[in-house]
Steps between C-alpha positions, in 0.01 A plus 500: 500500500485160667678192375335267250638147527445276199491130581640424156825658625475434874705222656216311660429130474187372668450137600184293498608265780622561852872453569565154643671638812241771575297462819340840555260691278733798461789274398288331233348815355806726503689236301212411267422867424862575411587726793789300647721202418698284739877535468591257778361402841366818660643729228268657244522705182245779472381518140365824344144473631619392844756780516226754431291369789805497726585857399143617556504365855837669557355827367211491746739421785732787399217751475369423847845484658591833344171642629602445863839663443712187461806533277600230253854363492660188356739295708719215373371143504853364548587579860805451725484248781612732779178702562292182516756339726479802731120467522529121546279438198789339309435205732130553575396475135680167473454320171264769364798722414673481165866525602795542265866595491687727264833407341686634802302294749277783622159377614176648369128428486211576269271725703183346645414833666697818564459630857872492564597680182235772534616560856856549380387732220318725747793485742719633219257768381323628812669681789234710676143472624429775247555245224225275637249352461584336170334214312687314227381224268607288208341250260754233439568132443544298818644153543420211734623146456163333549532126560183428300409782262139451395176662387664688214593856590335470842803334657811552291868522572513838326217752532409867470436687823443852619678555830494831681646622827420789730746677729381712794645637822200413720259212551215739421668581171532130420132447576415784257721355224344159561150650471595674174618173351195312624268751333709496181477121486124518533488738201742284298307177546168674438632642172633159401155352555616252763273360768718509812502481879730679746601255771722500807827320436836406646826664393715188458852550369418865422505587868310781664170520683172606336428311182206461262450298183286579197349172383307426181256213565555226241484122489863492385617701800780364714404706803215405732327780685213525742203730466242570770139506371388720792768769526785653299769260627718337234847351535752268348469169685852549637386822670182366663516515880314312773454664841661331798216425744612335826244275669457375856658154519493470878238223495703275268626190675865392520692368203421136423704274276311288245608175338469579129686236298571570133353851502780724369264724303211722601263292288594168663496655848157658458357177364655293781363726776173584329557874529496777240836607361433848642542357852859404427814712485721459196870573556701555185877501531697734277853634492550875518852586392591145599340507849204270569176687573158349579185658356167419666162527326162332551498151351238589240713780354813506285811710553551756224875472447501813283330698774741359758792596279369856466473532879853371555672671204785540427563167679486191279218257590511133395339175612695264724628169363533156660862579586392791719335259746823313562641560850188693605314288756244778554398487133297187425388496141121500472453547877644847570331709766590851619525389864846369577676636194859586579663813360247526219334830415123452492291711262122468505208632302273732707237225498727319749417770754585491869252277683409284200531125559626250245573141417856488377812288486651378830853487360488121526448242226133394465397743776299822504381722783169674566414804711820672389429867570676791333658724762477235769677195357702677234600853412474663158807704409334686213144524371491534121218463247627196313200289395375471143197728481175321420164610364281601792779610735380804700563847363750681726283813484142377537510124557305404186622190315758595237487404133804384302578601141789474254668808356798634308722745683525810281640748751658520845575802715722508811588744772861389524595740774872531565617146424703594193582849624658340807693254287650773281493783758274717290491826699426858404564822686184577698333830586688513831835460328536137608497182289154346449454144382278469192195272494393319185208345316512243218225456243479246217271427206542193280467654154536181298298313762218754455476393135432142608261611776295702251494207260379270779224736610371628166529209257201300382448182297605672177824648624647813656289808569716797595384819672539796264770669709755223444382325181748489209246697290166671542332322210569188298386558141428179308482480122269206433686391191423660165700779343224757554476408867878521545507839328225630730669355809830670416329828416300514824811394695697796366216738584472354850874541548478861389224549760731374775363148522754217534424240233588138438376408153484143368581547133660158452448354154411134466364472853137398536247728671442229761867498600507880512193515724642230728830687525321825578320334791822334617715818487242684707499864383193673659321582173479299176402684181412274207501594133264227384196436284385866486838645410376612161249721682771641729344329800708329771414280797633610841521236771579548867748224586387471862122516470463362149263784405497582127375790292533615141654842436610705205867580469449851636286372785758235592784752500302746711396231748847353546676838512263614776565199725 
């Protein structure tokens, strides 16, 4: 017997107009259809219909995690400071952490992710290689103090997440656990009806080495990824690489200084000299943990500060200010060149390869220099991919021009390695009777975020349109108004429920058929069954919410059809 939900008793209030503060489609529709309500900035209440969708996604996640042998646990959300201090993430997370003190002055945080705590749990429970491998997971509320919560439940300060962790004694074991999770994620997102891409990614504050993201293409997405039209390459823009290709610069003449008055920007310099911006070398000054660092990129490209930060993590990267130039004669604002810099680390994008020649600052006011050759006139301390990726950049695998697209991150998997095991000395007794350090994987799925991603991908002009697996009901029965129609709608709803079909029935009195039909489209249950003009004959109209196809069926036919789906 499946549940029959009567809208006359259900706490659901639909809205005709979009919320004033809503920017994305999912934000508008989830509020209008009565799935969620804003409590405060980035904090949301899940109403009955929304909670059902959230629970259905959690059920799918649980089933597939259980299928690979993962075990569910539940860890606290209120966590002590000390483990995160030991891993350095107490500082690395910065303002994103919700920090608090108890009445005795003890410091705590609300968990943004749980690598440290899972590591300590396994350290307490596991002593021998015979106890491994083990995979643990939880579905729990996480907290991040977002500076600008937006897009409804897509970027909140409180959100539902599935995080799981694998523990193995060998790198081969970690690779196997990683592969199990990767395959499970593919099954989960397929069952949820999500269109997704698996892309190469960077690990960021999570640490570790191998990392992949699961992205759901959507206009509201905050992630940009690249996709190659000629091969299978796909990556988050922060993970795109460009091969370092040295060239022969032996025929380039000596450095020449150029009089370039009032040309402190690439645009003014290129216009003054009549050269393309790509012939110039842009040198951005940043501070890395307080030390000035120069970053060189072609003048027609921009430095991706997020990408730079990922490369240099956990160091803090910030732009220099006017005060940083004081007392530094080698740093001339607007005219910095890599040649002649004193005690400044120089990072360059691989496009500034050895042998390439550039027009760049001469470290003198109103003066630039040409024929400045990388490797001859200046040395690069570190080559890092730091430019903002652009449409048409070459694919690292095949060289074809890449395409850019927006997407919502719905999952992320990491081969953490021994970062956290080293921090907490997570060892087990190995087969040879000696301690063996455990290696870990970390795997996340944004459960509440998946709700928004599905809304973004599946909605149409009328409203939401849920896949059957996660919809709040299998069929939305609508009584078109009269007593006979309401009686038939309730009768068929009870029979459908008895046949195992989940039913949402609109039996509201005093509500016009037009409003009921509009609400049915807005709420987005996969099938709509209408008790309308032929109710006296026992004939109903069945509509497919996604395709709009309609057909008339008898009560028995409708029950048989819906029960079989």
